[in-house]
SENUPA-958624 format. One record per residue (C-alpha): z, x, y negated; residue number from 0; residue in three letters. Coordinates in Angstrom, 1 decimal, decimal comma. Each point is the difference from the previous one (the first is absolute). Layout:
{{Z X Y} NUM 'ala'}
...
# end
This chain:
{{0,0 0,0 0,0} 0 'met'}
{{-1,0 1,4 -3,4} 1 'thr'}
{{2,4 -0,5 -2,8} 2 'his'}
{{-1,1 0,2 -3,7} 3 'pro'}
{{1,2 2,9 -2,2} 4 'val'}
{{2,4 -1,7 -2,3} 5 'his'}
{{0,2 1,1 -3,7} 6 'pro'}
{{3,8 0,5 -0,2} 7 'ile'}
{{1,6 3,2 1,3} 8 'arg'}
{{3,5 -0,5 1,3} 9 'val'}
{{2,2 3,1 0,5} 10 'val'}
{{3,4 0,2 1,6} 11 'ala'}
{{2,0 3,1 -0,5} 12 'leu'}
{{3,4 1,7 0,1} 13 'tyr'}
{{1,5 3,4 -0,4} 14 'gln'}
{{3,6 1,2 0,5} 15 'phe'}
{{0,6 2,6 -2,7} 16 'thr'}
{{2,5 0,9 -2,7} 17 'asp'}
{{-0,5 -1,9 -3,3} 18 'phe'}
{{2,3 1,2 -2,8} 19 'ala'}
{{-1,1 -2,4 -2,7} 20 'asp'}
{{-1,2 -3,3 1,3} 21 'cys'}
{{-0,1 -1,6 -3,4} 22 'ala'}
{{-2,4 2,5 -1,4} 23 'gln'}
{{-2,2 -0,2 3,1} 24 'ile'}
{{0,0 -3,8 -0,1} 25 'arg'}
{{-1,2 -0,2 -3,6} 26 'glu'}
{{-3,0 2,3 0,5} 27 'ala'}
{{-0,9 -1,5 3,4} 28 'leu'}
{{0,1 -3,6 -1,2} 29 'ala'}
{{-2,3 1,0 -2,9} 30 'leu'}
{{-2,4 1,7 2,4} 31 'ala'}
{{-0,2 -3,1 2,2} 32 'cys'}
{{-0,5 -2,5 -2,8} 33 'arg'}
{{-2,5 2,1 -1,8} 34 'ser'}
{{-2,3 0,0 3,0} 35 'his'}
{{0,2 -3,6 1,2} 36 'gly'}
{{2,4 0,8 3,0} 37 'val'}
{{2,6 -2,5 1,1} 38 'lys'}
{{2,7 -0,1 2,7} 39 'gly'}
{{3,5 1,2 0,4} 40 'thr'}
{{1,3 3,6 -0,1} 41 'leu'}
{{3,7 0,8 0,7} 42 'leu'}
{{1,5 3,2 -1,4} 43 'leu'}
{{3,4 1,5 1,0} 44 'ala'}
{{1,5 3,4 0,0} 45 'arg'}
{{-1,2 0,3 3,6} 46 'glu'}
{{-3,7 -0,6 -0,8} 47 'gly'}
{{-2,7 -2,7 -0,4} 48 'ile'}
{{-1,2 -2,9 2,0} 49 'asn'}
{{-2,4 -2,9 -0,5} 50 'gly'}
{{-3,4 -1,6 0,2} 51 'thr'}
{{-2,6 -0,2 -2,8} 52 'ile'}
{{-3,4 -1,5 -0,3} 53 'ala'}
{{-2,9 0,2 -2,3} 54 'gly'}
{{-3,5 1,3 -0,5} 55 'pro'}
{{-0,9 3,2 1,6} 56 'asp'}
{{-0,1 2,1 -3,1} 57 'glu'}
{{3,3 -1,5 -1,3} 58 'gly'}
{{1,8 0,7 3,3} 59 'ile'}
{{-1,3 3,6 0,0} 60 'glu'}
{{1,4 0,5 -3,5} 61 'his'}
{{3,4 -1,3 1,0} 62 'val'}
{{0,0 2,1 3,2} 63 'leu'}
{{-0,8 3,1 -2,0} 64 'thr'}
{{3,0 -0,8 -2,2} 65 'his'}
{{2,3 -0,6 3,0} 66 'ile'}
{{-1,1 3,3 1,6} 67 'arg'}
{{1,1 1,8 -3,2} 68 'ser'}
{{3,6 -1,2 0,5} 69 'leu'}
{{2,5 2,4 1,5} 70 'pro'}
{{-0,4 0,4 3,8} 71 'gly'}
{{-2,9 -2,5 0,1} 72 'cys'}
{{-3,0 2,3 0,2} 73 'thr'}
{{-0,7 -0,9 3,6} 74 'asp'}
{{1,3 -3,6 0,0} 75 'ile'}
{{-1,4 -2,0 2,9} 76 'gly'}
{{-1,9 -3,2 -0,7} 77 'ile'}
{{-1,3 -2,9 2,0} 78 'lys'}
{{-3,0 -1,8 -1,3} 79 'glu'}
{{-1,7 -3,3 0,6} 80 'ser'}
{{-2,2 -2,4 -1,9} 81 'arg'}
{{0,5 -3,5 -1,4} 82 'ala'}
{{-2,5 -2,6 -1,3} 83 'pro'}
{{2,2 -0,8 -3,0} 84 'ala'}
{{2,9 1,6 -1,8} 85 'met'}
{{3,0 -0,6 2,3} 86 'pro'}
{{2,7 0,4 -2,7} 87 'phe'}
{{0,7 -2,0 -3,2} 88 'his'}
{{1,5 2,8 -2,1} 89 'arg'}
{{1,0 3,7 0,0} 90 'met'}
{{3,7 0,8 0,6} 91 'lys'}
{{1,5 3,5 0,0} 92 'val'}
{{3,7 -0,3 0,8} 93 'arg'}
{{2,9 2,4 0,2} 94 'ile'}
{{2,2 -0,6 3,1} 95 'lys'}
{{2,9 1,7 1,6} 96 'arg'}
{{-2,2 0,5 3,2} 97 'glu'}
{{-3,7 -0,3 0,4} 98 'ile'}
{{0,7 -1,8 3,3} 99 'val'}
{{3,5 -1,5 0,1} 100 'thr'}
{{2,0 0,9 3,1} 101 'met'}
{{3,4 0,4 -1,7} 102 'gly'}
{{0,8 3,3 1,8} 103 'gln'}
{{0,5 2,5 -2,9} 104 'pro'}
{{0,4 3,0 2,2} 105 'asp'}
{{-3,4 -0,4 1,8} 106 'ile'}
{{-2,6 2,4 -1,3} 107 'asp'}
{{-3,5 0,0 1,6} 108 'pro'}
{{-0,7 3,2 -1,8} 109 'leu'}
{{2,7 1,7 2,0} 110 'arg'}
{{-0,4 -1,4 3,5} 111 'asp'}
{{-2,5 -2,6 1,3} 112 'val'}
{{-1,4 -1,1 3,4} 113 'gly'}
{{-3,1 1,4 1,7} 114 'his'}
{{-3,3 -1,3 -1,5} 115 'tyr'}
{{-2,4 -1,5 2,5} 116 'val'}
{{-3,7 -0,5 -1,1} 117 'ser'}
{{-1,6 -3,5 0,6} 118 'pro'}
{{-2,2 1,8 2,6} 119 'gln'}
{{3,0 1,1 2,0} 120 'asp'}
{{2,1 -3,1 -0,5} 121 'trp'}
{{-1,3 -2,0 3,1} 122 'asn'}
{{0,8 2,9 2,3} 123 'ala'}
{{3,6 0,2 -1,3} 124 'leu'}
{{0,8 -3,7 0,2} 125 'ile'}
{{-1,6 -0,3 3,4} 126 'asp'}
{{2,4 2,6 1,5} 127 'gln'}
{{2,6 -1,5 2,3} 128 'pro'}
{{3,4 0,0 -1,7} 129 'gly'}
{{-1,2 0,1 -3,5} 130 'thr'}
{{1,8 -2,4 -2,3} 131 'ile'}
{{-2,3 -1,5 -2,7} 132 'val'}
{{1,8 -1,5 -3,0} 133 'ile'}
{{-1,6 -1,9 -2,8} 134 'asp'}
{{2,0 0,9 -3,2} 135 'thr'}
{{-1,5 -2,8 -2,1} 136 'arg'}
{{1,7 -3,3 -1,0} 137 'asn'}
{{-0,1 -3,1 2,1} 138 'asp'}
{{-2,7 -1,9 -2,1} 139 'tyr'}
{{-2,3 3,1 0,3} 140 'glu'}
{{0,4 0,3 3,8} 141 'val'}
{{-0,8 -3,7 0,3} 142 'lys'}
{{-3,6 0,7 -1,0} 143 'leu'}
{{-0,6 2,8 2,5} 144 'gly'}
{{1,4 3,1 1,7} 145 'thr'}
{{-0,7 2,5 2,8} 146 'phe'}
{{0,2 -1,4 3,6} 147 'ala'}
{{3,5 0,3 1,4} 148 'his'}
{{1,6 1,2 -3,2} 149 'ala'}
{{3,6 -0,9 -0,7} 150 'ile'}
{{0,5 -2,3 -3,0} 151 'asp'}
{{3,4 0,7 -1,7} 152 'pro'}
{{-0,4 -3,4 -1,8} 153 'arg'}
{{1,3 1,5 -3,2} 154 'thr'}
{{-0,3 -1,9 -3,3} 155 'arg'}
{{0,0 3,2 -2,1} 156 'thr'}
{{-0,3 3,7 0,8} 157 'phe'}
{{3,7 0,3 -1,1} 158 'arg'}
{{0,8 -1,8 3,3} 159 'asp'}
{{-1,7 2,7 2,2} 160 'phe'}
{{2,9 2,5 0,2} 161 'pro'}
{{2,5 -2,6 1,1} 162 'asp'}
{{-2,5 -1,4 2,5} 163 'trp'}
{{-0,5 3,4 1,5} 164 'phe'}
{{3,7 0,8 0,2} 165 'arg'}
{{0,7 -3,3 1,7} 166 'ala'}
{{-2,8 0,4 2,5} 167 'asn'}
{{0,1 3,8 0,6} 168 'arg'}
{{1,8 -0,2 3,4} 169 'asp'}
{{-2,4 -2,7 1,2} 170 'arg'}
{{-3,0 2,0 -1,0} 171 'leu'}
{{1,3 3,2 1,7} 172 'ala'}
{{0,1 -1,8 3,4} 173 'thr'}
{{-3,8 -0,1 -0,1} 174 'ala'}
{{-0,1 3,6 1,1} 175 'gly'}
{{2,1 3,2 0,2} 176 'glu'}
{{-1,7 1,6 -3,0} 177 'thr'}
{{-2,2 -2,7 -1,3} 178 'pro'}
{{-2,7 0,7 -2,6} 179 'lys'}
{{0,3 -2,4 -3,0} 180 'ile'}
{{-3,3 -0,8 -1,7} 181 'ala'}
{{0,2 -1,9 -3,3} 182 'met'}
{{-2,6 -1,4 -2,3} 183 'phe'}
{{-0,3 -1,9 -3,2} 184 'cys'}
{{-2,8 -1,2 -2,4} 185 'thr'}
{{-0,9 3,3 -1,6} 186 'gly'}
{{2,5 2,5 1,2} 187 'gly'}
{{2,6 0,1 -2,7} 188 'ile'}
{{2,7 -2,0 1,7} 189 'arg'}
{{-0,3 2,2 3,1} 190 'cys'}
{{0,6 3,1 -2,1} 191 'glu'}
{{3,5 -1,3 -0,7} 192 'lys'}
{{0,5 -1,8 3,4} 193 'ala'}
{{-0,8 3,2 2,0} 194 'thr'}
{{2,2 2,1 -2,4} 195 'ala'}
{{2,7 -2,5 0,6} 196 'phe'}
{{-0,2 0,2 3,8} 197 'leu'}
{{0,0 3,8 -0,2} 198 'lys'}
{{3,1 -0,2 -2,1} 199 'ser'}
{{1,5 -2,1 2,8} 200 'glu'}
{{-0,6 2,9 2,5} 201 'gly'}
{{-3,4 -1,0 1,5} 202 'leu'}
{{-2,8 2,5 0,2} 203 'asp'}
{{-2,8 -1,6 2,0} 204 'ser'}
{{-1,0 -2,2 -3,0} 205 'val'}
{{-3,6 -0,6 -0,8} 206 'tyr'}
{{-1,9 -2,0 -2,6} 207 'his'}
{{-3,5 -1,1 -0,6} 208 'leu'}
{{-1,6 2,1 -2,7} 209 'lys'}
{{-1,5 -2,2 -2,7} 210 'gly'}
{{1,5 -3,1 1,6} 211 'gly'}
{{-1,8 -3,1 1,3} 212 'ile'}
{{-2,6 0,2 -2,8} 213 'leu'}
{{-1,1 3,4 1,2} 214 'ala'}
{{-0,1 -1,2 3,6} 215 'tyr'}
{{-2,1 -3,1 -0,8} 216 'leu'}
{{-2,3 2,0 -2,2} 217 'glu'}
{{-0,8 2,6 2,7} 218 'thr'}
{{0,5 -1,4 3,5} 219 'ile'}
{{-2,8 -2,2 1,3} 220 'pro'}
{{1,1 -3,6 1,0} 221 'pro'}
{{-1,0 0,6 3,6} 222 'glu'}
{{2,5 2,9 0,2} 223 'glu'}
{{2,7 -1,6 -2,0} 224 'ser'}
{{3,6 -0,9 1,1} 225 'arg'}
{{0,5 -2,0 -3,2} 226 'trp'}
{{0,3 -3,8 0,3} 227 'glu'}
{{-0,5 -2,3 -3,0} 228 'gly'}
{{-0,3 0,9 -3,6} 229 'glu'}
{{2,0 2,3 -2,4} 230 'cys'}
{{1,8 -1,4 -3,0} 231 'phe'}
{{-0,8 1,7 -3,3} 232 'val'}
{{1,7 -0,4 -3,3} 233 'phe'}
{{-2,8 -1,4 -2,1} 234 'asp'}
{{-2,2 -3,0 -0,2} 235 'glu'}
{{-1,9 0,9 3,1} 236 'arg'}
{{3,2 -0,9 1,9} 237 'val'}
{{-1,2 1,6 3,3} 238 'ser'}
{{-2,6 2,3 1,4} 239 'val'}
{{-1,5 0,6 3,4} 240 'gly'}
{{-1,9 2,8 1,6} 241 'his'}
{{-2,2 1,9 -2,4} 242 'gly'}
{{2,5 -1,2 -2,7} 243 'leu'}
{{-2,1 -3,1 -0,5} 244 'his'}
{{1,9 -2,9 -1,6} 245 'pro'}
{{1,7 -2,3 2,5} 246 'gly'}
{{0,5 -3,7 0,4} 247 'asp'}
{{3,5 -0,4 -1,6} 248 'his'}
{{0,9 -1,5 -3,4} 249 'glu'}
{{3,2 0,0 -2,0} 250 'leu'}
{{2,1 -3,1 -0,4} 251 'cys'}
{{0,7 -0,1 -3,8} 252 'arg'}
{{3,3 -1,8 0,5} 253 'ala'}
{{1,8 2,4 2,4} 254 'cys'}
{{-2,6 2,8 -0,3} 255 'arg'}
{{-0,3 0,5 3,7} 256 'met'}
{{-3,2 0,6 1,9} 257 'pro'}
{{-1,6 -3,2 1,5} 258 'val'}
{{-2,3 -0,1 3,0} 259 'thr'}
{{-3,1 -2,1 0,2} 260 'pro'}
{{1,8 -2,2 2,5} 261 'glu'}
{{2,9 -0,5 -2,4} 262 'glu'}
{{-2,4 -0,9 -2,8} 263 'arg'}
{{-1,2 -2,8 2,1} 264 'ala'}
{{3,5 -1,5 0,2} 265 'ser'}
{{0,8 -3,1 -2,0} 266 'pro'}
{{3,0 2,0 -1,4} 267 'leu'}
{{-2,4 2,4 -1,7} 268 'tyr'}
{{-1,2 -0,7 -3,5} 269 'thr'}
{{-1,8 2,9 -1,8} 270 'ala'}
{{2,3 1,4 -2,7} 271 'gly'}
{{2,9 -2,3 0,8} 272 'ile'}
{{1,3 0,2 3,6} 273 'ser'}
{{-0,5 1,3 3,5} 274 'cys'}
{{1,6 -0,8 3,4} 275 'pro'}
{{2,6 2,8 -0,5} 276 'ala'}
{{1,3 -1,3 -3,3} 277 'cys'}
{{-0,8 -3,7 -0,2} 278 'his'}
{{3,4 -1,2 1,1} 279 'ala'}
{{1,8 2,5 -2,2} 280 'glu'}
{{-1,5 -1,1 -3,3} 281 'arg'}
{{0,9 -3,1 -2,1} 282 'thr'}
{{-2,6 -2,4 -1,5} 283 'glu'}
{{0,9 1,4 -3,4} 284 'ala'}
{{-0,8 3,6 1,2} 285 'gln'}
{{-3,3 -1,2 1,5} 286 'arg'}
{{-0,9 -1,7 -3,2} 287 'ala'}
{{0,6 3,3 -1,9} 288 'gly'}
{{-2,2 1,9 2,5} 289 'tyr'}
{{-2,7 -2,6 -0,3} 290 'ala'}
{{-0,1 0,5 -3,8} 291 'glu'}
{{0,0 3,8 0,4} 292 'arg'}
{{-2,9 -0,3 2,5} 293 'his'}
{{-1,9 -2,2 -2,4} 294 'arg'}
{{0,5 2,5 -2,8} 295 'gln'}
{{-1,1 2,8 2,3} 296 'thr'}
{{-3,2 -1,8 0,9} 297 'leu'}
{{-0,7 -0,7 -3,7} 298 'leu'}
{{0,5 3,7 -0,8} 299 'ala'}
{{-2,3 1,0 2,8} 300 'ala'}
{{-2,7 -2,2 -1,4} 301 'glu'}
{{0,4 1,8 -3,3} 302 'arg'}
{{-0,2 3,3 1,8} 303 'gly'}
{{3,6 0,8 -0,8} 304 'glu'}
{{3,1 0,9 2,1} 305 'ala'}
{{2,8 -2,6 -0,3} 306 'his'}
{{3,3 1,6 -0,8} 307 'val'}
{{1,8 -2,1 2,6} 308 'gly'}
{{-2,2 1,3 2,8} 309 'ala'}
{{1,9 1,8 2,8} 310 'val'}
{{-1,1 2,3 2,7} 311 'val'}
{{3,0 1,3 1,9} 312 'ala'}
{{2,4 -1,7 2,5} 313 'pro'}
{{3,3 -1,3 -1,4} 314 'ala'}
{{2,0 2,0 2,5} 315 'thr'}
{{0,1 3,0 -2,2} 316 'gly'}
{{-3,2 1,4 1,5} 317 'ala'}
{{-1,4 1,3 -3,2} 318 'ser'}
{{2,9 2,2 -0,5} 319 'ala'}
{{0,3 1,1 3,6} 320 'asn'}
{{-3,7 0,3 0,6} 321 'ala'}
{{-1,9 2,6 1,3} 322 'asp'}
{{-1,4 -2,1 -3,0} 323 'ser'}
{{-1,8 0,9 0,2} 324 'ala'}
{{0,0 2,5 2,9} 325 'thr'}
# end
């Protein structure tokens, strides 16, 4: 199947590095993005940068040149895809305590991290008997797709992962005398901290998928893939599949969770107002408010504008805990 070359370049990126002055970096970076028609979200912290941006090819290249000039970012890794339309409503450059929030201040991926495994070697690792495969993403992300036989911690945020692991460590250890633990996430950033955390807990045979699910879906042919379903992404595409082509999910504008085609056929789903997951949790007054917001969004779209009430990230705190991004 031949897919068209879409006009918008989408780039997910992250880099753990030491930033001494995030405020100064933020001002210049935000200006570079806005000056070149680039939108998205970039998070800055003393530990580095994380985010996803989109825009025309030339604009993205200008911003990447700027980012590569930042301390420690010369060789920053990026993951690219294409979109038929701008997947973000605005440009946000935010300063955070962490670029991916785990809540473990002593964890430093620059000091100690798990073994990187390329997408080409990932199948061989997870196919090995005794290998424990753990999805480090949040529950609503795993719902859309995951690797076959992977463990779903059912965490609501990445902050929950350390407690989940400590509570299940003994049970996981019974899977083998010296089990290998293979972890993965959307773009790789959560696994930087997750593997560093496991190593701080005394485990050495810890591995993670380099470049994350996005790199795997981009490079591994569907006929060789162990991936099942689609991968949630933190922009208006909502999900992508093999080849990073946009998937079939949409966002519920009430609860901001991904909605499958089957769920959109439910009588409990109304575009912009409700879905089966949140219909019973919202009042008529709330739905009336969502309906008005949806109406205003459609009117803004007709004018070629982005409505300020438009939202793109799940309400569970995903935008702050994202791989965001990546």
